[in-house]
C-alpha positions as CSV (number, residue, x, y, z in Angstrom):
1,M,-18.0,93.4,280.8
2,A,-18.4,96.6,283.3
3,L,-20.6,94.5,285.8
4,A,-18.1,91.5,285.8
5,L,-15.3,94.0,286.5
6,M,-17.1,95.5,289.4
7,A,-18.1,92.2,290.6
8,G,-14.3,91.1,290.4
9,L,-13.3,94.1,292.8
10,A,-16.3,93.6,295.0
11,F,-15.1,90.0,295.5
12,G,-11.5,91.0,296.5
13,A,-13.1,93.4,298.8
14,T,-15.3,90.9,300.8
15,G,-12.6,88.1,300.9
16,P,-11.1,86.1,303.9
17,A,-9.8,88.6,306.3
18,M,-6.1,88.6,307.2
19,A,-4.8,86.9,310.3
20,Q,-4.2,89.6,313.1
21,D,-3.8,92.4,310.2
22,N,-0.2,91.4,310.1
23,W,0.1,91.2,306.5
24,P,2.7,91.0,304.9
25,D,4.7,88.8,307.1
26,R,6.6,87.1,304.7
27,P,7.9,87.3,300.9
28,I,5.2,88.0,298.4
29,R,5.6,86.5,295.0
30,M,5.2,88.4,291.8
31,V,4.6,86.2,288.4
32,V,5.7,87.7,285.2
33,P,4.1,86.1,282.1
34,F,7.0,86.5,279.6
35,A,10.6,85.5,279.9
36,P,13.0,87.8,281.5
37,G,13.9,91.2,279.1
38,G,11.4,93.3,277.4
39,V,8.8,95.8,278.8
40,T,6.5,93.6,280.8
41,D,9.2,91.9,282.7
42,S,11.2,95.2,283.3
43,I,7.7,96.9,284.7
44,G,7.3,93.9,286.8
45,R,10.6,94.0,288.3
46,L,10.3,97.8,289.2
47,S,6.8,97.3,290.7
48,A,8.3,94.3,292.6
49,E,11.0,96.4,293.8
50,W,8.9,99.3,295.1
51,L,6.4,97.5,296.6
52,G,9.2,95.4,298.6
53,K,10.5,98.7,300.1
54,S,7.0,99.9,300.6
55,L,5.7,96.8,302.4
56,G,8.7,96.0,304.3
57,Q,9.1,92.2,302.6
58,P,10.8,91.0,299.6
59,V,9.0,90.7,296.4
60,P,10.9,88.2,294.1
61,V,10.1,87.9,290.6
62,E,8.9,84.4,289.1
63,N,9.1,84.2,285.0
64,R,6.6,82.0,283.7
65,S,6.2,82.2,280.0
66,G,4.1,80.4,277.3
67,A,0.8,80.6,275.6
68,N,1.0,84.3,275.3
69,G,1.1,84.7,279.0
70,A,-2.2,82.6,279.5
71,I,-0.1,79.9,281.5
72,A,1.1,82.4,284.0
73,A,-2.3,84.3,284.2
74,E,-4.3,80.8,284.8
75,A,-1.5,79.9,287.7
76,V,-2.1,83.1,289.5
77,A,-5.8,82.9,289.1
78,R,-5.8,79.8,290.8
79,S,-3.5,80.7,293.7
80,A,-4.5,81.3,297.1
81,P,-6.2,84.7,297.4
82,D,-4.1,85.5,300.6
83,G,-2.2,88.6,299.4
84,Y,1.1,86.6,298.7
85,T,0.7,85.9,294.9
86,L,0.7,88.7,292.4
87,F,0.6,88.9,288.7
88,T,2.3,91.7,286.2
89,A,-0.7,91.8,284.2
90,S,-0.5,93.2,280.6
91,A,-3.3,94.2,278.3
92,S,-2.5,90.9,276.4
93,Q,-3.8,88.5,279.1
94,M,-6.4,91.2,280.5
95,V,-8.2,92.0,277.2
96,M,-7.0,90.8,274.2
97,L,-6.3,86.9,274.6
98,P,-10.2,86.4,275.8
99,A,-11.0,87.6,272.2
100,L,-8.6,85.6,270.3
101,T,-8.8,82.1,272.0
102,R,-10.4,80.1,275.0
103,L,-9.1,80.4,278.4
104,N,-9.3,78.6,281.6
105,F,-9.9,81.7,283.4
106,N,-11.6,84.8,283.2
107,P,-9.8,88.0,283.3
108,A,-12.9,90.1,284.5
109,T,-13.9,87.9,287.4
110,D,-10.6,85.9,288.6
111,F,-8.5,88.9,289.2
112,A,-8.5,91.7,291.7
113,P,-7.1,94.8,290.0
114,V,-4.4,96.8,291.8
115,S,-2.8,99.2,289.6
116,I,-1.8,100.0,286.1
117,V,1.8,101.3,286.6
118,A,2.5,102.3,283.0
119,S,0.7,102.5,279.6
120,N,2.7,101.8,276.2
121,P,1.1,103.3,273.3
122,M,1.9,101.7,270.0
123,V,4.4,103.6,267.6
124,L,4.0,103.1,263.7
125,A,7.7,103.2,261.8
126,V,8.5,102.7,258.5
127,S,11.6,101.5,256.5
128,A,13.6,104.7,255.4
129,S,13.6,103.2,251.8
130,L,9.9,104.1,251.2
131,N,10.8,108.0,251.1
132,V,7.9,108.9,253.4
133,S,8.3,111.4,256.4
134,T,4.7,111.7,257.5
135,L,1.7,109.4,258.2
136,E,-0.2,111.2,255.4
137,E,2.4,110.3,253.0
138,F,2.6,106.8,254.1
139,V,-1.3,106.3,253.7
140,A,-1.1,108.0,250.2
141,L,1.6,105.3,249.1
142,A,-0.4,102.3,250.6
143,K,-3.1,103.3,248.5
144,A,-1.2,103.9,245.3
145,R,0.4,100.4,245.9
146,A,-2.7,98.7,247.2
147,G,-1.6,95.1,248.5
148,K,1.9,95.5,247.5
149,L,3.5,96.7,250.6
150,D,3.7,94.3,253.8
151,Y,4.4,94.8,257.5
152,S,5.9,92.8,260.1
153,S,4.5,91.6,263.4
154,A,5.4,89.8,266.5
155,G,2.9,87.0,265.4
156,N,-0.7,86.5,264.6
157,G,-3.2,87.9,267.1
158,S,-0.1,90.1,268.8
159,S,-0.8,93.9,269.9
160,T,1.3,94.6,266.8
161,H,-0.6,92.8,264.6
162,L,-4.0,93.9,265.8
163,A,-3.0,97.6,265.8
164,M,-2.0,97.7,262.3
165,A,-5.2,96.1,261.3
166,L,-6.8,98.9,263.2
167,L,-4.8,101.4,261.3
168,L,-5.4,99.9,257.9
169,Q,-9.1,99.3,258.4
170,R,-9.5,103.2,259.3
171,A,-7.0,104.6,256.5
172,G,-8.9,102.1,253.9
173,I,-5.8,100.6,252.9
174,E,-4.6,97.2,252.5
175,M,-0.9,95.5,253.3
176,Q,0.2,92.1,253.5
177,H,1.1,90.8,256.9
178,V,4.2,89.2,257.9
179,P,4.1,87.4,261.3
180,Y,7.4,86.8,263.0
181,R,8.1,84.9,266.4
182,G,8.3,88.1,268.4
183,G,8.9,91.6,268.3
184,A,12.6,91.2,268.1
185,P,12.7,89.5,264.8
186,A,9.9,91.7,263.5
187,M,11.7,94.6,264.3
188,Q,14.8,93.4,262.7
189,A,13.0,92.6,259.5
190,L,12.1,96.4,259.4
191,L,15.4,97.4,260.0
192,A,16.7,95.2,257.2
193,G,14.1,96.6,254.8
194,E,12.6,93.4,254.3
195,V,9.1,94.6,255.2
196,A,7.7,98.4,255.0
197,A,6.6,99.1,258.1
198,Y,6.0,97.8,261.9
199,F,3.7,99.1,264.4
200,G,5.5,98.3,267.6
201,N,6.2,99.4,271.2
202,P,8.4,102.5,271.5
203,S,10.9,100.3,273.2
204,D,11.5,98.7,269.7
205,M,12.0,101.7,268.0
206,I,14.1,104.4,270.3
207,P,17.4,102.2,270.3
208,H,17.4,102.4,266.3
209,L,16.2,106.1,265.6
210,Q,19.9,107.3,265.2
211,G,20.7,104.8,262.6
212,G,18.6,106.3,259.5
213,R,17.2,102.9,258.7
214,I,13.5,103.6,259.9
215,R,11.3,106.7,260.5
216,V,8.9,107.0,263.4
217,L,5.6,108.3,262.0
218,A,3.0,108.5,264.6
219,V,2.2,107.2,268.1
220,A,-1.2,105.7,268.6
221,G,-1.9,107.2,272.2
222,T,-3.8,110.0,273.4
223,E,-0.8,112.4,273.6
224,R,2.5,112.7,272.4
225,L,5.5,110.6,274.2
226,S,7.9,112.5,276.3
227,S,10.5,110.0,274.7
228,L,9.5,111.1,271.3
229,P,8.1,114.7,271.7
230,G,8.7,115.4,267.8
231,V,6.3,112.5,266.7
232,P,2.5,113.3,266.4
233,T,-0.5,111.3,267.6
234,V,-2.1,109.1,264.8
235,A,-5.3,111.3,266.1
236,E,-3.4,114.6,265.2
237,R,-2.8,113.3,261.5
238,G,-6.3,112.9,260.4
239,F,-7.6,109.9,262.6
240,P,-9.5,111.4,265.5
241,G,-10.3,109.3,268.2
242,F,-7.8,106.5,267.1
243,R,-5.9,104.8,270.0
244,A,-3.9,101.4,270.3
245,E,-2.3,101.4,273.6
246,T,-1.5,98.3,275.5
247,W,-0.3,98.7,279.4
248,N,1.0,96.9,282.4
249,G,0.2,96.6,286.0
250,V,-0.3,94.5,288.9
251,A,-3.3,92.3,289.9
252,A,-3.9,89.5,292.5
253,P,-6.5,86.6,292.7
254,A,-9.8,87.5,293.0
255,G,-10.8,87.4,296.8
256,T,-7.6,88.8,297.9
257,P,-8.2,90.6,301.2
258,A,-9.4,94.4,300.8
259,A,-6.9,95.5,302.9
260,A,-4.0,94.0,301.1
261,I,-5.2,95.4,297.8
262,R,-5.7,98.8,299.4
263,R,-2.2,98.8,300.5
264,M,-0.5,97.5,297.5
265,G,-2.8,100.1,295.4
266,E,-1.8,103.1,297.6
267,A,2.1,102.2,297.4
268,L,2.0,101.9,293.6
269,G,-0.1,104.9,293.3
270,K,2.8,106.8,295.1
271,A,5.2,105.2,293.0
272,C,4.9,107.4,289.7
273,E,5.6,110.7,292.4
274,D,9.2,109.2,292.6
275,A,11.3,110.7,290.0
276,A,13.6,107.7,289.6
277,F,10.5,105.3,289.4
278,R,9.0,107.6,286.3
279,A,12.4,107.9,284.5
280,S,12.6,104.2,284.7
281,L,9.5,103.9,283.2
282,E,10.2,106.6,280.7
283,R,13.5,105.2,279.6
284,L,11.3,102.0,278.6
285,G,9.4,104.1,276.1
286,T,6.3,103.9,278.5
287,T,3.9,106.5,280.1
288,P,3.7,106.5,284.1
289,V,0.5,106.1,285.1
290,C,0.1,104.5,288.6
291,S,-3.5,104.2,288.7
292,T,-6.0,103.1,291.7
293,P,-7.5,99.4,291.7
294,E,-10.8,101.2,290.0
295,G,-8.7,102.9,287.5
296,F,-7.4,99.5,286.6
297,A,-11.1,98.2,286.0
298,E,-11.9,100.9,284.2
299,A,-9.0,100.5,281.5
300,M,-10.1,97.1,281.3
301,R,-13.6,98.0,280.7
302,R,-12.5,100.9,278.3
303,D,-10.1,98.8,276.3
304,A,-11.7,95.4,275.7
305,P,-14.1,96.8,273.0
306,I,-11.2,98.4,271.2
307,W,-9.1,95.2,271.0
308,Q,-12.2,93.2,270.3
309,E,-12.9,95.1,267.1
310,A,-9.2,94.8,266.1
311,V,-9.5,91.0,266.2
312,R,-12.8,91.0,264.4
313,I,-10.9,93.0,261.7
314,S,-7.7,91.0,261.5
315,G,-9.6,87.6,261.5
316,A,-6.8,86.6,264.0
317,S,-7.4,83.5,266.1
318,L,-5.3,81.6,268.4
319,D,-7.6,78.3,268.5
């Protein structure tokens, strides 16, 4: 995987030169792999707006949903590598889908990474009716009621399914999986008390914390979230090294000229220095990153084995 990623970066670095070095001289298209609304779309729009200001050309957003983002990813991978088509890449398309199904593109070689804009540590929440307040209490209850508690997810093979599968395996507990068609109905099931737990995005949880119907027990990142400072990490609560974290960023078709990748990477690398940009990301429950292209490639190399293991443990498949 690492060699393939570096090959992809090298391919982007040796692609066709831009005529007269006048790039960009027209609008740049940003393709988002999901419908409007949600974290990926919001980060795509924030990134497009920032790049538009930085590069002096409009960056209109095109939402192209379907097949868990694979339709949009394939379309971008097959686009001309001229610096005028970008992809709002998420961990789902770049490292999860290859383990879940056969694809008509290879994320490791068909894209030139530009920048991971924000990371999105998964958050474990439970129904208040469980009467547990800590991760330790939840694990103890789940062990005592082995196989009798259930959890919702945004669908079979979704990050919300795979994150819980990882935790169950590490904790040595068994629960019943109830897949829904998307994060919103999965969250509603938790709020209604129809399921005991949901391992979702921070943006799913934060709007509902004042209602008293759910309790957030742990964050599956390497550090606590600024938006949930009182919530410990899973690692803090007895599972060292545990991490279930997605991310969103910007990628281009492999072969996009090095000068374009460099300019976009530099622009997005500075975005997180802007207080308003950071605040917008934090309101989404995400952690600002604004990495280099090399940092994006490293994240793919680092995270692919984690989600491959989760797919194996869960038994999930989209074929």
